[in-house]
C-alpha positions in Angstrom: 112.3 99.1 61.8 112.4 97.4 65.2 109.0 96.4 66.6 107.7 99.2 68.8 107.0 97.0 71.8 110.6 95.7 71.7 112.0 99.2 71.3 110.0 100.4 74.3 111.1 97.5 76.4 114.8 98.0 75.6 114.6 101.8 76.0 113.0 101.4 79.4 115.7 99.0 80.3 118.3 101.4 79.2 117.1 104.5 81.1 116.0 102.6 84.2 119.2 100.5 84.0 121.2 103.6 84.3 119.4 104.8 87.4 119.7 101.3 89.0 123.4 101.1 88.3 123.9 104.6 89.7 121.9 103.8 92.9 123.5 100.5 93.5 127.0 101.8 92.9 126.8 105.1 94.8 127.3 103.7 98.4 130.6 102.1 97.2 132.0 105.1 95.4 135.7 105.7 96.2 136.3 102.2 97.6 139.1 100.1 96.3 138.2 96.8 94.6 137.5 94.0 94.8 134.1 94.7 96.3 131.5 92.1 97.2 128.8 92.9 94.6 125.6 94.2 96.2 122.3 92.3 96.0 120.2 95.2 97.2 120.3 99.0 97.5 122.1 100.6 100.5 121.8 103.9 102.3 124.4 106.5 101.3 124.9 109.2 103.8 121.7 111.2 104.0 120.3 109.5 100.9 117.9 106.6 101.3 118.5 103.2 99.8 117.7 103.3 96.0 118.5 107.0 95.6 120.4 107.9 92.5 123.0 110.7 92.0 124.3 113.1 89.4 124.6 110.5 86.7 120.9 109.9 86.6 119.9 113.5 87.5 121.7 115.0 84.6 120.5 112.2 82.3 116.9 113.0 83.2 117.5 116.7 82.7 118.8 115.9 79.3 115.8 113.8 78.5 113.4 116.6 79.6 115.3 119.1 77.4 115.1 116.9 74.3 111.4 116.5 74.8 110.8 120.2 75.4 112.9 121.4 72.5 112.2 118.5 70.1 116.0 118.2 69.6 119.2 118.3 71.6 119.5 122.1 72.2 122.8 122.8 73.9 121.7 126.3 75.1 118.5 124.9 76.7 120.4 122.0 78.3 123.1 124.4 79.7 120.4 126.5 81.3 118.7 123.5 82.8 122.0 122.2 84.2 122.8 125.6 85.6 119.4 125.9 87.3 119.9 122.5 89.0 123.4 123.2 90.4 122.3 123.2 94.0 120.2 120.0 93.6 122.7 117.8 91.8 124.0 115.0 94.2 127.6 114.2 94.2 128.4 116.7 91.5 131.8 116.3 89.9 134.5 118.9 90.2 134.6 119.8 86.5 130.8 120.1 86.3 130.6 122.2 89.4 133.2 124.6 88.2 131.6 125.1 84.8 128.1 125.4 86.1 129.3 128.0 88.6 130.8 130.0 85.8 127.6 129.8 83.8 125.6 130.8 86.9 127.7 134.0 87.0 126.7 134.7 83.4 129.3 133.1 81.2 128.2 131.3 78.0 128.7 127.6 78.2 131.5 127.3 75.6 133.6 130.0 77.3 132.9 128.6 80.8 133.9 125.1 79.7 137.1 126.4 78.0 138.1 128.6 81.0 137.5 125.7 83.3 139.6 123.4 81.0 142.5 125.9 81.2 142.1 126.4 84.9 142.3 122.6 85.5 145.5 122.3 83.5 143.8 121.2 80.3 142.4 118.2 82.0 138.6 118.3 81.4 137.9 114.9 79.8 136.0 113.7 82.9 133.5 110.9 82.9 130.6 113.3 83.5 130.6 113.6 79.7 129.8 110.0 79.1 127.4 109.2 81.9 124.4 111.0 80.5 124.2 109.5 77.0 121.2 107.1 77.5 118.4 109.6 76.6 120.3 110.8 73.5 120.6 107.2 72.3 116.9 106.6 72.9 115.7 109.8 71.3 117.8 109.4 68.1 118.5 105.6 68.1 117.8 105.1 64.3 120.0 108.0 63.2 123.6 107.3 64.1 125.1 110.6 62.7 122.5 112.5 64.8 123.3 110.4 67.8 127.0 111.3 67.4 126.4 115.0 66.9 124.0 115.3 69.8 126.4 113.3 72.1 129.3 115.6 71.2 127.1 118.8 71.7 125.9 117.6 75.1 129.3 116.6 76.3 130.8 120.0 75.2 128.5 122.0 77.5 130.7 121.0 80.4 133.8 119.3 79.0 135.9 121.3 76.6 138.4 118.5 75.8 137.5 116.8 72.5 138.5 113.5 73.9 135.4 113.7 76.2 133.2 114.5 73.2 134.5 111.4 71.3 134.2 109.1 74.3 130.6 110.3 74.8 129.9 109.6 71.1 131.2 106.1 71.5 128.9 105.4 74.5 125.9 106.9 72.7 126.6 105.1 69.5 127.0 101.7 71.1 123.8 102.2 73.1 121.9 103.2 70.0 123.1 100.1 68.2 122.0 97.9 71.0 118.6 99.6 71.0 118.3 99.1 67.3 118.6 95.3 67.7 122.2 94.4 67.8 122.2 91.0 69.5 125.9 90.3 69.7 127.7 92.6 72.0 131.1 92.0 70.6 129.9 92.8 67.0 128.3 96.1 68.1 131.5 97.0 70.0 133.6 96.2 66.9 131.4 98.4 64.8 131.9 101.4 67.1 135.6 100.7 67.4 136.0 100.6 63.6 134.3 104.0 63.3 136.7 105.5 65.8 140.0 104.0 64.5 140.6 106.8 61.9 139.0 109.5 64.2 140.3 108.9 67.7 142.7 106.1 68.3 142.6 106.7 72.0 138.8 106.0 72.2 139.2 103.0 69.9 142.0 101.7 72.1 139.8 102.2 75.2 137.0 100.1 73.6 139.5 97.4 72.6 141.1 97.4 76.1 137.6 97.0 77.7 137.1 93.9 75.6 140.4 92.3 76.4 141.6 93.4 79.9 141.4 91.7 83.2 139.8 93.5 86.2 143.3 94.1 87.6 144.3 96.1 84.5 141.4 98.6 84.8 141.6 102.1 86.4 138.1 102.8 87.5 139.1 105.3 90.2 140.5 108.1 88.0 137.3 109.8 86.8 138.9 110.1 83.4 136.4 109.4 80.6 138.7 106.9 78.8 139.3 104.9 82.0 135.6 104.8 82.9 134.7 103.9 79.3 137.1 101.0 79.4 135.8 99.8 82.8 132.2 100.0 81.7 132.9 98.0 78.5 134.7 95.4 80.5 131.8 95.0 82.9 129.3 94.9 80.1 131.1 92.0 78.4 132.1 90.3 81.7 128.7 88.6 82.4 125.7 87.4 80.4 122.8 89.2 82.2 121.9 92.6 83.5 122.5 91.8 87.1 125.9 90.2 86.6 127.1 93.1 84.5 126.1 95.8 87.0 127.6 93.8 89.8 130.8 93.4 87.9 131.0 97.2 87.4 130.7 97.8 91.1 133.1 95.0 92.1 136.1 96.7 90.7 135.7 99.7 92.9 136.6 103.3 92.1 133.9 105.6 90.6 131.3 102.9 91.1 128.2 104.9 90.5 129.3 106.2 87.1 130.8 102.9 85.9 127.7 101.0 87.0 125.3 103.7 85.6 126.9 103.4 82.1 127.1 99.6 82.4 123.5 99.5 83.5 122.3 101.6 80.5 124.2 99.3 78.1 123.0 96.1 79.7 119.4 97.5 79.9 119.5 98.4 76.2 120.8 94.9 75.4 118.4 92.8 77.4 115.5 95.0 78.1 113.4 96.0 81.2 112.1 92.5 81.8 115.6 91.1 82.5 116.3 93.5 85.3 115.5 92.0 88.8 112.1 93.1 89.9 113.3 94.2 93.4 115.8 96.6 91.6 113.1 97.9 89.2 110.7 98.6 92.1 113.3 99.8 94.6 115.2 102.5 92.6 114.1 106.1 93.2 111.5 107.5 90.8 111.1 104.3 88.7 107.6 105.2 87.5 108.7 108.6 86.4 111.8 107.3 84.7 109.7 104.7 82.8 107.2 107.4 81.7 110.1 109.6 80.5 111.5 106.6 78.5 108.2 106.1 76.8 108.0 109.8 75.9 111.5 109.6 74.4 110.4 106.6 72.3 107.3 108.5 71.2 109.6 111.3 70.1 111.9 109.0 68.2 109.0 107.3 66.4 107.4 110.6 65.4 110.7 111.6 63.8 111.0 108.2 62.0 107.5 108.5 60.6 107.8 112.2 59.6 
Protein backbone atom coordinates (compact mmCIF):
# COMPACT_ATOMS: atom_id res chain seq x y z
CA UNK A 1 0.00 0.00 0.00
CA UNK A 2 1.15 3.55 -0.72
CA UNK A 3 2.52 5.32 2.41
CA UNK A 4 -0.26 7.24 4.09
CA UNK A 5 1.53 10.59 4.10
CA UNK A 6 2.16 10.33 0.36
CA UNK A 7 -1.45 9.39 -0.29
CA UNK A 8 -2.68 12.39 1.70
CA UNK A 9 -0.31 14.72 -0.14
CA UNK A 10 -1.40 13.53 -3.58
CA UNK A 11 -5.10 13.37 -2.69
CA UNK A 12 -4.92 16.95 -1.40
CA UNK A 13 -3.17 17.98 -4.60
CA UNK A 14 -5.89 16.27 -6.62
CA UNK A 15 -8.91 17.89 -4.94
CA UNK A 16 -7.35 21.33 -4.43
CA UNK A 17 -5.82 21.13 -7.90
CA UNK A 18 -9.29 20.74 -9.36
CA UNK A 19 -10.52 23.88 -7.57
CA UNK A 20 -7.44 25.85 -8.59
CA UNK A 21 -7.76 24.88 -12.25
CA UNK A 22 -11.45 25.75 -12.15
CA UNK A 23 -10.85 29.15 -10.51
CA UNK A 24 -7.94 30.06 -12.78
CA UNK A 25 -9.79 29.00 -15.93
CA UNK A 26 -13.22 30.47 -15.18
CA UNK A 27 -12.48 34.10 -16.19
CA UNK A 28 -11.36 32.91 -19.63
CA UNK A 29 -14.30 30.62 -20.37
CA UNK A 30 -15.58 30.97 -23.92
CA UNK A 31 -12.54 32.75 -25.27
CA UNK A 32 -10.79 31.45 -28.32
CA UNK A 33 -7.19 30.32 -27.91
CA UNK A 34 -4.35 30.90 -27.81
CA UNK A 35 -4.66 32.68 -24.46
CA UNK A 36 -1.80 34.09 -22.44
CA UNK A 37 -1.65 31.70 -19.45
CA UNK A 38 -2.59 33.40 -16.17
CA UNK A 39 -0.11 33.71 -13.31
CA UNK A 40 -2.77 34.69 -10.79
CA UNK A 41 -6.51 34.53 -10.14
CA UNK A 42 -8.78 37.09 -11.78
CA UNK A 43 -12.25 38.42 -11.02
CA UNK A 44 -15.07 36.88 -13.03
CA UNK A 45 -18.24 38.98 -13.15
CA UNK A 46 -19.55 39.25 -9.60
CA UNK A 47 -17.23 36.51 -8.37
CA UNK A 48 -14.00 37.52 -6.60
CA UNK A 49 -10.57 36.37 -7.72
CA UNK A 50 -10.01 32.74 -6.72
CA UNK A 51 -13.68 31.78 -6.80
CA UNK A 52 -14.50 28.38 -8.27
CA UNK A 53 -17.56 27.34 -10.27
CA UNK A 54 -19.82 24.33 -10.86
CA UNK A 55 -16.91 21.98 -11.52
CA UNK A 56 -15.67 22.30 -7.95
CA UNK A 57 -19.07 22.80 -6.33
CA UNK A 58 -20.44 19.54 -7.72
CA UNK A 59 -17.22 17.72 -6.88
CA UNK A 60 -17.42 18.86 -3.25
CA UNK A 61 -21.08 17.84 -3.07
CA UNK A 62 -20.02 14.42 -4.36
CA UNK A 63 -17.35 14.17 -1.68
CA UNK A 64 -19.80 15.11 1.06
CA UNK A 65 -22.31 12.52 -0.17
CA UNK A 66 -19.69 9.75 -0.21
CA UNK A 67 -18.63 10.59 3.32
CA UNK A 68 -22.19 10.73 4.62
CA UNK A 69 -23.35 7.52 2.91
CA UNK A 70 -20.05 5.63 3.22
CA UNK A 71 -20.39 4.88 -0.49
CA UNK A 72 -21.38 6.48 -3.78
CA UNK A 73 -25.15 6.57 -3.37
CA UNK A 74 -26.75 7.89 -6.60
CA UNK A 75 -30.07 8.69 -4.91
CA UNK A 76 -28.43 10.74 -2.16
CA UNK A 77 -26.18 12.50 -4.66
CA UNK A 78 -29.12 13.32 -6.92
CA UNK A 79 -30.97 14.86 -3.97
CA UNK A 80 -27.94 16.94 -3.01
CA UNK A 81 -27.44 18.18 -6.57
CA UNK A 82 -31.12 19.09 -6.82
CA UNK A 83 -31.07 20.96 -3.51
CA UNK A 84 -28.12 23.03 -4.76
CA UNK A 85 -29.57 24.01 -8.14
CA UNK A 86 -29.93 27.71 -7.28
CA UNK A 87 -26.42 27.92 -5.86
CA UNK A 88 -24.40 26.25 -8.62
CA UNK A 89 -22.31 28.83 -10.50
CA UNK A 90 -22.15 28.58 -14.26
CA UNK A 91 -24.35 25.50 -14.33
CA UNK A 92 -24.33 23.67 -17.67
CA UNK A 93 -27.42 23.41 -19.85
CA UNK A 94 -27.75 19.62 -19.52
CA UNK A 95 -27.27 19.70 -15.77
CA UNK A 96 -29.74 22.55 -15.31
CA UNK A 97 -32.40 20.81 -17.38
CA UNK A 98 -32.08 17.51 -15.50
CA UNK A 99 -31.99 19.12 -12.06
CA UNK A 100 -35.07 21.16 -12.87
CA UNK A 101 -36.91 17.98 -13.82
CA UNK A 102 -35.79 16.31 -10.59
CA UNK A 103 -36.88 19.37 -8.61
CA UNK A 104 -40.33 18.86 -10.12
CA UNK A 105 -40.37 15.33 -8.70
CA UNK A 106 -38.96 13.13 -11.45
CA UNK A 107 -36.58 10.33 -10.53
CA UNK A 108 -33.00 10.92 -11.68
CA UNK A 109 -32.93 8.18 -14.33
CA UNK A 110 -36.15 9.32 -15.97
CA UNK A 111 -35.16 12.98 -15.76
CA UNK A 112 -31.82 12.24 -17.41
CA UNK A 113 -33.40 10.13 -20.15
CA UNK A 114 -36.10 12.71 -20.87
CA UNK A 115 -33.50 15.47 -21.08
CA UNK A 116 -31.37 13.29 -23.36
CA UNK A 117 -34.28 12.90 -25.78
CA UNK A 118 -35.26 16.53 -25.47
CA UNK A 119 -31.72 17.55 -26.41
CA UNK A 120 -31.70 15.38 -29.53
CA UNK A 121 -29.88 12.47 -27.86
CA UNK A 122 -26.91 14.71 -27.12
CA UNK A 123 -26.28 14.42 -23.40
CA UNK A 124 -22.61 13.40 -23.29
CA UNK A 125 -21.55 16.72 -21.81
CA UNK A 126 -18.32 17.34 -19.94
CA UNK A 127 -20.21 17.87 -16.70
CA UNK A 128 -20.04 14.09 -16.36
CA UNK A 129 -16.25 14.03 -16.23
CA UNK A 130 -15.46 17.16 -14.21
CA UNK A 131 -16.46 15.75 -10.80
CA UNK A 132 -14.45 12.52 -10.65
CA UNK A 133 -11.68 13.57 -8.24
CA UNK A 134 -13.50 12.68 -4.98
CA UNK A 135 -14.52 9.31 -6.40
CA UNK A 136 -10.92 8.51 -7.32
CA UNK A 137 -9.70 9.52 -3.85
CA UNK A 138 -12.39 7.60 -1.96
CA UNK A 139 -11.89 4.33 -3.87
CA UNK A 140 -8.36 4.73 -5.28
CA UNK A 141 -7.21 1.19 -4.44
CA UNK A 142 -10.25 -0.56 -5.95
CA UNK A 143 -10.34 0.15 -9.70
CA UNK A 144 -13.56 -1.80 -10.40
CA UNK A 145 -15.28 0.22 -7.66
CA UNK A 146 -13.85 3.47 -9.07
CA UNK A 147 -15.29 2.62 -12.48
CA UNK A 148 -18.72 1.65 -11.17
CA UNK A 149 -18.98 4.71 -8.92
CA UNK A 150 -17.87 6.99 -11.77
CA UNK A 151 -20.51 5.60 -14.11
CA UNK A 152 -23.22 5.82 -11.45
CA UNK A 153 -22.33 9.43 -10.64
CA UNK A 154 -22.23 10.45 -14.29
CA UNK A 155 -25.56 8.77 -15.06
CA UNK A 156 -27.44 10.97 -12.58
CA UNK A 157 -27.30 13.83 -15.07
CA UNK A 158 -25.97 12.42 -18.34
CA UNK A 159 -27.97 9.59 -19.91
CA UNK A 160 -25.58 8.92 -22.81
CA UNK A 161 -23.32 5.90 -22.01
CA UNK A 162 -20.46 7.71 -23.73
CA UNK A 163 -20.47 10.19 -20.84
CA UNK A 164 -20.35 7.34 -18.34
CA UNK A 165 -17.36 5.77 -20.06
CA UNK A 166 -15.50 9.06 -20.36
CA UNK A 167 -16.10 9.65 -16.64
CA UNK A 168 -14.74 6.20 -15.88
CA UNK A 169 -11.59 6.96 -17.86
CA UNK A 170 -10.92 10.17 -15.91
CA UNK A 171 -11.63 8.52 -12.56
CA UNK A 172 -9.52 5.48 -13.34
CA UNK A 173 -6.55 7.52 -14.54
CA UNK A 174 -6.77 9.70 -11.43
CA UNK A 175 -6.89 6.64 -9.18
CA UNK A 176 -3.82 5.15 -10.88
CA UNK A 177 -1.91 8.38 -10.31
CA UNK A 178 -2.97 8.44 -6.66
CA UNK A 179 -1.86 4.84 -6.24
CA UNK A 180 1.68 5.76 -7.27
CA UNK A 181 1.91 5.59 -11.05
CA UNK A 182 4.99 7.71 -11.72
CA UNK A 183 5.00 7.69 -15.52
CA UNK A 184 2.03 9.53 -16.99
CA UNK A 185 2.22 7.85 -20.38
CA UNK A 186 2.18 4.37 -18.85
CA UNK A 187 -0.83 5.16 -16.68
CA UNK A 188 -2.62 6.57 -19.71
CA UNK A 189 -1.76 3.50 -21.78
CA UNK A 190 -3.17 1.26 -19.03
CA UNK A 191 -6.50 3.10 -19.12
CA UNK A 192 -6.57 3.16 -22.92
CA UNK A 193 -5.98 -0.60 -23.09
CA UNK A 194 -8.93 -1.21 -20.78
CA UNK A 195 -11.21 0.88 -22.98
CA UNK A 196 -10.17 -0.50 -26.37
CA UNK A 197 -12.62 -3.45 -26.26
CA UNK A 198 -15.24 -1.46 -24.34
CA UNK A 199 -15.45 1.97 -25.96
CA UNK A 200 -13.21 2.71 -28.92
CA UNK A 201 -14.34 6.37 -28.88
CA UNK A 202 -12.97 6.92 -25.37
CA UNK A 203 -9.79 4.99 -26.20
CA UNK A 204 -9.32 7.14 -29.28
CA UNK A 205 -9.86 10.30 -27.24
CA UNK A 206 -7.13 9.26 -24.82
CA UNK A 207 -4.79 8.43 -27.69
CA UNK A 208 -5.56 11.70 -29.44
CA UNK A 209 -4.82 13.66 -26.27
CA UNK A 210 -1.38 12.09 -26.16
CA UNK A 211 -0.57 12.75 -29.81
CA UNK A 212 -2.35 15.94 -30.94
CA UNK A 213 -1.14 19.48 -31.30
CA UNK A 214 -3.02 22.33 -29.63
CA UNK A 215 -4.46 23.34 -32.99
CA UNK A 216 -6.14 19.94 -33.41
CA UNK A 217 -8.08 20.14 -30.15
CA UNK A 218 -11.73 21.19 -29.78
CA UNK A 219 -11.92 22.56 -26.22
CA UNK A 220 -14.93 24.77 -26.88
CA UNK A 221 -17.62 22.17 -27.57
CA UNK A 222 -18.54 21.03 -24.04
CA UNK A 223 -18.60 17.46 -25.40
CA UNK A 224 -17.12 15.02 -22.88
CA UNK A 225 -14.85 13.40 -25.46
CA UNK A 226 -13.41 16.71 -26.67
CA UNK A 227 -12.80 17.92 -23.12
CA UNK A 228 -11.22 14.59 -22.17
CA UNK A 229 -8.83 14.89 -25.12
CA UNK A 230 -7.96 18.49 -24.26
CA UNK A 231 -7.32 17.69 -20.58
CA UNK A 232 -5.09 14.74 -21.44
CA UNK A 233 -3.16 16.92 -23.89
CA UNK A 234 -2.60 19.59 -21.22
CA UNK A 235 -1.64 17.02 -18.59
CA UNK A 236 1.07 15.63 -20.87
CA UNK A 237 2.16 18.97 -22.33
CA UNK A 238 4.25 20.19 -19.37
CA UNK A 239 6.24 18.65 -16.52
CA UNK A 240 4.78 20.43 -13.51
CA UNK A 241 1.42 21.36 -12.06
CA UNK A 242 1.61 25.03 -12.99
CA UNK A 243 2.58 24.38 -16.59
CA UNK A 244 -0.14 21.79 -17.14
CA UNK A 245 -2.94 24.00 -15.80
CA UNK A 246 -1.69 26.97 -17.77
CA UNK A 247 -1.58 24.81 -20.91
CA UNK A 248 -5.22 23.82 -20.34
CA UNK A 249 -6.26 27.46 -20.18
CA UNK A 250 -4.09 28.57 -23.09
CA UNK A 251 -6.15 26.62 -25.65
CA UNK A 252 -9.34 28.50 -24.79
CA UNK A 253 -12.88 27.17 -24.96
CA UNK A 254 -14.36 25.62 -21.82
CA UNK A 255 -11.33 26.69 -19.84
CA UNK A 256 -12.68 26.16 -16.33
CA UNK A 257 -13.64 22.53 -16.91
CA UNK A 258 -10.56 21.63 -18.95
CA UNK A 259 -8.28 23.22 -16.35
CA UNK A 260 -10.23 21.66 -13.45
CA UNK A 261 -9.75 18.15 -14.84
CA UNK A 262 -6.13 18.88 -15.73
CA UNK A 263 -5.54 20.29 -12.26
CA UNK A 264 -6.96 17.21 -10.58
CA UNK A 265 -4.74 14.93 -12.68
CA UNK A 266 -1.63 17.06 -12.17
CA UNK A 267 -2.33 17.37 -8.45
CA UNK A 268 -2.72 13.61 -8.16
CA UNK A 269 0.55 13.19 -10.05
CA UNK A 270 2.78 15.69 -8.24
CA UNK A 271 1.03 16.34 -4.95
CA UNK A 272 0.04 19.40 -2.95
CA UNK A 273 3.59 20.61 -2.38
CA UNK A 274 4.21 21.14 -6.08
CA UNK A 275 1.28 23.56 -6.46
CA UNK A 276 2.39 27.22 -6.26
CA UNK A 277 1.77 28.54 -2.75
CA UNK A 278 -0.01 31.67 -3.98
CA UNK A 279 -2.49 29.44 -5.80
CA UNK A 280 -2.97 27.14 -2.81
CA UNK A 281 -3.63 30.11 -0.53
CA UNK A 282 -5.64 32.16 -3.01
CA UNK A 283 -8.29 29.70 -4.15
CA UNK A 284 -11.69 29.87 -2.49
CA UNK A 285 -12.23 27.54 0.48
CA UNK A 286 -8.77 25.99 0.41
CA UNK A 287 -8.78 24.97 4.08
CA UNK A 288 -12.20 23.33 3.79
CA UNK A 289 -11.18 21.51 0.60
CA UNK A 290 -8.05 20.15 2.28
CA UNK A 291 -10.10 18.96 5.26
CA UNK A 292 -12.50 17.22 2.89
CA UNK A 293 -9.60 15.57 1.08
CA UNK A 294 -8.26 14.20 4.36
CA UNK A 295 -11.69 12.85 5.28
CA UNK A 296 -11.88 11.06 1.91
CA UNK A 297 -8.47 9.51 2.58
CA UNK A 298 -9.62 8.45 6.06
CA UNK A 299 -12.62 6.80 4.42
CA UNK A 300 -10.50 5.03 1.81
CA UNK A 301 -8.05 3.74 4.43
CA UNK A 302 -10.83 2.49 6.67
CA UNK A 303 -12.15 0.46 3.76
CA UNK A 304 -8.69 -0.89 2.95
CA UNK A 305 -8.13 -1.99 6.54
CA UNK A 306 -11.58 -3.50 7.00
